[in-house]
Legacy VTK file of the C-alpha trace (Angstrom):
# vtk DataFile Version 3.0
C-alpha trace
ASCII
DATASET POLYDATA
POINTS 299 float
0.247 -0.014 -0.160
1.338 3.515 -0.941
0.108 6.379 1.602
0.858 9.896 0.792
0.400 13.233 2.144
0.301 16.891 0.494
-0.784 20.311 1.605
-2.075 21.124 -2.012
-2.938 24.779 -0.904
-6.320 24.777 -2.744
-7.412 21.644 -4.311
-9.737 23.306 -6.915
-6.572 25.077 -8.343
-4.829 22.209 -8.489
-6.834 19.301 -9.249
-5.343 18.273 -12.466
-1.834 18.283 -11.000
-3.136 15.979 -7.913
-4.953 13.612 -10.228
-1.882 13.621 -12.350
0.296 12.621 -9.064
-2.033 10.112 -8.189
-1.999 8.340 -11.467
1.949 8.703 -11.866
2.857 7.854 -8.412
0.149 4.959 -7.943
-0.759 6.345 -4.637
-3.500 4.252 -2.803
-4.419 6.653 -0.288
-3.716 10.258 -0.320
-4.096 12.640 2.569
-4.944 16.332 1.462
-4.673 19.564 3.562
-5.406 22.958 2.839
-8.354 22.128 0.542
-9.829 25.612 0.842
-13.262 24.841 -0.142
-16.346 23.586 1.227
-17.636 20.230 1.113
-19.757 20.723 -2.027
-17.204 22.651 -3.809
-14.673 19.800 -3.571
-13.862 18.400 -7.167
-15.035 14.830 -6.266
-15.638 13.945 -9.650
-12.041 14.114 -10.806
-11.261 11.763 -8.363
-13.931 9.141 -8.803
-13.266 9.338 -12.575
-9.424 8.303 -11.486
-10.871 5.248 -9.349
-10.815 7.196 -5.652
-13.435 7.533 -3.038
-13.095 10.936 -1.240
-14.006 12.244 2.361
-13.499 15.660 2.952
-14.348 18.241 5.786
-14.380 21.978 4.921
-16.201 25.313 6.142
-14.999 27.888 3.838
-12.168 29.072 1.907
-9.844 28.442 4.356
-8.337 25.098 5.829
-9.877 22.403 4.711
-8.755 18.261 4.815
-9.374 15.349 2.860
-8.645 11.733 2.309
-8.630 10.276 -1.501
-8.498 6.399 -1.256
-8.817 3.687 -4.125
-8.748 0.876 -1.109
-11.882 1.916 0.652
-12.961 4.564 2.626
-14.860 3.756 6.298
-15.512 5.016 9.571
-14.839 8.718 8.733
-14.598 10.926 11.575
-14.491 14.984 10.939
-12.600 15.792 14.290
-10.844 13.802 16.912
-11.867 13.532 20.327
-11.043 16.746 22.546
-10.099 18.634 19.425
-10.275 22.460 20.455
-11.912 25.178 18.297
-10.762 28.720 17.771
-11.810 32.256 17.196
-9.160 34.827 16.675
-9.303 38.422 18.542
-10.287 41.315 16.351
-6.566 42.407 15.826
-3.956 39.769 15.708
-0.498 39.912 16.903
2.029 40.771 14.091
4.927 38.333 13.071
7.449 39.109 10.286
8.909 35.625 10.477
9.464 34.428 6.962
7.304 31.246 7.691
4.448 29.715 5.817
1.550 32.380 5.405
-1.386 31.645 7.858
-4.770 31.940 6.756
-7.699 33.973 8.283
-9.584 32.440 11.165
-13.069 33.109 12.225
-13.597 36.231 14.284
-14.310 36.253 17.881
-17.683 37.001 18.882
-19.055 38.122 22.398
-21.230 35.269 22.667
-20.912 32.740 25.191
-20.586 29.690 22.957
-17.455 27.374 22.201
-15.393 28.554 19.533
-15.962 26.711 16.354
-13.636 23.477 15.585
-11.940 24.125 12.183
-11.693 21.757 9.374
-8.089 20.588 10.454
-8.492 16.782 10.997
-10.075 14.034 9.160
-9.923 10.291 10.026
-11.109 7.273 8.015
-10.111 3.770 7.850
-8.411 2.877 4.251
-7.127 -0.485 3.578
-7.076 -1.275 6.977
-4.794 1.626 8.212
-6.672 4.185 10.098
-5.468 7.367 8.307
-5.529 11.004 9.838
-5.126 13.918 7.578
-3.947 16.893 9.764
-3.485 20.423 9.342
-2.028 21.504 12.529
-2.657 25.392 13.260
0.144 27.905 11.979
0.349 30.004 15.733
1.068 33.220 13.840
2.936 34.896 16.760
4.286 33.724 20.059
2.261 36.497 21.660
-0.836 35.530 19.595
-3.925 33.486 20.775
-3.231 31.265 17.885
0.041 30.016 19.239
-1.706 28.956 22.650
-4.417 27.269 20.390
-1.896 25.469 18.326
-0.270 24.114 21.527
-3.602 23.049 23.004
-4.503 21.395 19.660
-1.229 19.243 19.361
-1.706 18.513 23.197
-5.432 17.275 22.449
-4.194 15.407 19.363
-1.381 13.537 21.272
-3.953 12.562 24.005
-6.236 11.080 21.502
-3.559 9.246 19.883
-2.216 7.754 23.017
-5.915 6.676 23.882
-6.134 4.825 20.501
-2.952 2.798 21.266
-4.437 2.158 25.183
-7.394 0.802 23.254
-5.688 -1.371 20.828
-1.648 -1.681 20.843
-1.630 -3.202 17.372
-3.726 -0.705 15.873
-2.530 0.376 12.459
-2.563 4.158 12.688
-0.929 6.853 10.448
-0.936 10.689 11.781
-0.060 12.463 8.433
0.079 16.020 7.358
1.287 19.358 7.678
2.284 19.868 11.212
3.635 23.355 11.004
6.536 22.798 13.163
10.387 22.617 12.503
11.627 19.996 14.802
15.103 20.330 14.295
17.315 23.438 13.287
18.593 21.355 10.357
14.958 21.271 9.094
15.200 25.009 8.141
17.430 26.903 5.587
18.298 29.669 8.286
17.704 28.989 12.186
18.312 32.402 12.757
15.642 33.869 10.654
13.301 31.909 12.826
14.415 33.113 16.215
11.867 34.191 18.489
9.154 33.178 15.967
6.678 30.184 15.884
7.494 26.856 14.257
10.731 26.362 16.356
9.891 27.392 19.582
10.732 24.744 22.599
7.225 24.392 23.387
6.259 23.388 19.844
9.044 21.260 19.510
8.384 19.572 22.717
4.671 19.035 21.639
5.729 17.580 18.493
8.187 15.253 20.083
5.592 13.996 22.542
4.116 11.749 20.165
7.085 9.505 20.285
6.437 9.578 24.013
2.792 8.373 23.216
4.129 5.319 21.285
4.380 6.767 17.704
7.399 6.925 15.168
8.077 9.558 12.979
8.978 7.321 9.876
9.785 10.147 7.292
13.017 11.015 9.404
13.841 7.289 9.874
14.003 6.629 6.151
15.372 9.886 5.189
17.424 11.265 7.861
19.396 13.679 5.634
19.662 17.107 7.065
18.099 20.000 4.928
15.537 17.837 3.368
12.603 19.901 2.815
8.867 19.623 1.918
7.927 23.444 1.849
9.399 26.156 0.062
7.761 29.569 0.135
6.624 31.419 -3.303
8.541 34.506 -2.344
12.268 35.622 -2.928
13.041 32.572 -5.521
12.849 30.476 -2.231
12.690 27.005 -4.339
15.682 27.658 -6.643
17.553 28.819 -3.900
16.680 25.817 -1.609
15.409 28.089 1.224
12.799 25.359 2.587
11.319 23.929 5.731
10.578 20.336 6.666
7.269 20.480 8.183
5.345 17.483 6.653
5.527 14.249 8.315
4.013 10.947 9.159
3.798 9.764 12.550
2.874 5.955 12.562
1.708 3.276 15.406
4.171 0.615 16.267
2.465 -1.842 14.316
2.394 0.214 11.117
5.895 1.136 11.580
7.017 -2.322 11.163
5.249 -2.175 7.736
7.053 0.809 6.314
9.383 0.040 3.558
10.401 3.527 2.406
9.864 6.960 2.252
9.919 9.552 -0.595
9.617 13.329 -0.929
8.440 14.014 -4.413
10.542 17.372 -5.004
9.418 17.437 -8.396
6.026 18.731 -7.601
7.472 22.019 -6.499
8.459 22.486 -10.067
6.358 23.772 -12.867
3.367 26.203 -13.558
0.656 26.085 -10.555
2.723 24.059 -8.034
1.683 23.947 -4.445
4.344 25.338 -2.013
4.454 21.851 -0.327
5.397 18.617 -1.991
3.736 15.147 -1.355
5.548 12.935 1.315
4.757 9.251 0.192
5.284 6.306 2.683
5.307 2.882 1.384
3.791 0.046 3.241
4.473 -3.783 3.135
1.354 -6.110 3.345
0.284 -6.504 6.701
0.524 -10.227 6.453
4.328 -9.790 5.910
5.835 -6.962 7.812
8.892 -5.479 6.228
12.356 -5.943 7.959
13.581 -2.925 10.248
15.663 -0.749 8.269
14.868 -1.921 4.553
14.151 0.417 1.580
11.813 0.792 -1.134
LINES 1 300
299 0 1 2 3 4 5 6 7 8 9 10 11 12 13 14 15 16 17 18 19 20 21 22 23 24 25 26 27 28 29 30 31 32 33 34 35 36 37 38 39 40 41 42 43 44 45 46 47 48 49 50 51 52 53 54 55 56 57 58 59 60 61 62 63 64 65 66 67 68 69 70 71 72 73 74 75 76 77 78 79 80 81 82 83 84 85 86 87 88 89 90 91 92 93 94 95 96 97 98 99 100 101 102 103 104 105 106 107 108 109 110 111 112 113 114 115 116 117 118 119 120 121 122 123 124 125 126 127 128 129 130 131 132 133 134 135 136 137 138 139 140 141 142 143 144 145 146 147 148 149 150 151 152 153 154 155 156 157 158 159 160 161 162 163 164 165 166 167 168 169 170 171 172 173 174 175 176 177 178 179 180 181 182 183 184 185 186 187 188 189 190 191 192 193 194 195 196 197 198 199 200 201 202 203 204 205 206 207 208 209 210 211 212 213 214 215 216 217 218 219 220 221 222 223 224 225 226 227 228 229 230 231 232 233 234 235 236 237 238 239 240 241 242 243 244 245 246 247 248 249 250 251 252 253 254 255 256 257 258 259 260 261 262 263 264 265 266 267 268 269 270 271 272 273 274 275 276 277 278 279 280 281 282 283 284 285 286 287 288 289 290 291 292 293 294 295 296 297 298
């Protein structure tokens, strides 16, 4: 089974590229982030014509996550247990970091109601694997409420993920997507450019690393450990040709699923050409469940 994750930065703008990638790469399951459309706007027909079923959650022209699968989709969940919501203040704090640009969020109101849960997590069982397509909040600035929301969101996801393993230690779970965290200084073209900003703070890095403490393994680095291996390049200042990138798209897997991973590919070519997303697909190859791959094997 071939599982991939890709922040496509508007599925309607890039549907032809996404479907072409699926056909070229023979991906079985694709977790998609930043679809930037409502459910009724998602171009389901193009995916169905290519042989894929689609599950999607999107409430507006921002955020949005989906899963496309040609090995079945079952037990779809549009949020995880305890997923927090968010409503931004009228005037967000400024942040001049050269990071991935955050999207607008719903404005706060004076009503005594819980903040809305955003379209940032979608879970479905595909070919026996519980896949979660995740678009972690950006954080905006360390002084911004969106940063506290980001940490709360990651903490809630970690607790939910730990509960899944507590319920079934043999569960086949993949937590994949755009994590909006730069775990290591070697995952960014210039650490000094991010000093004091989001994505690199100790709290964010600790929140990301806590998934390992919960029993999950980040398999993309296990198979692609080279420093300065990036998954995102900004559209500005010739970031891609200058290789001024970030590594922020990852795949945490449960112990049982980790044993099936045979290789990981970051498809850098998808950042090239007209109409490219600022992220590229990250592909995880899995051996058949009945014949786990030897640890350390490669595709």
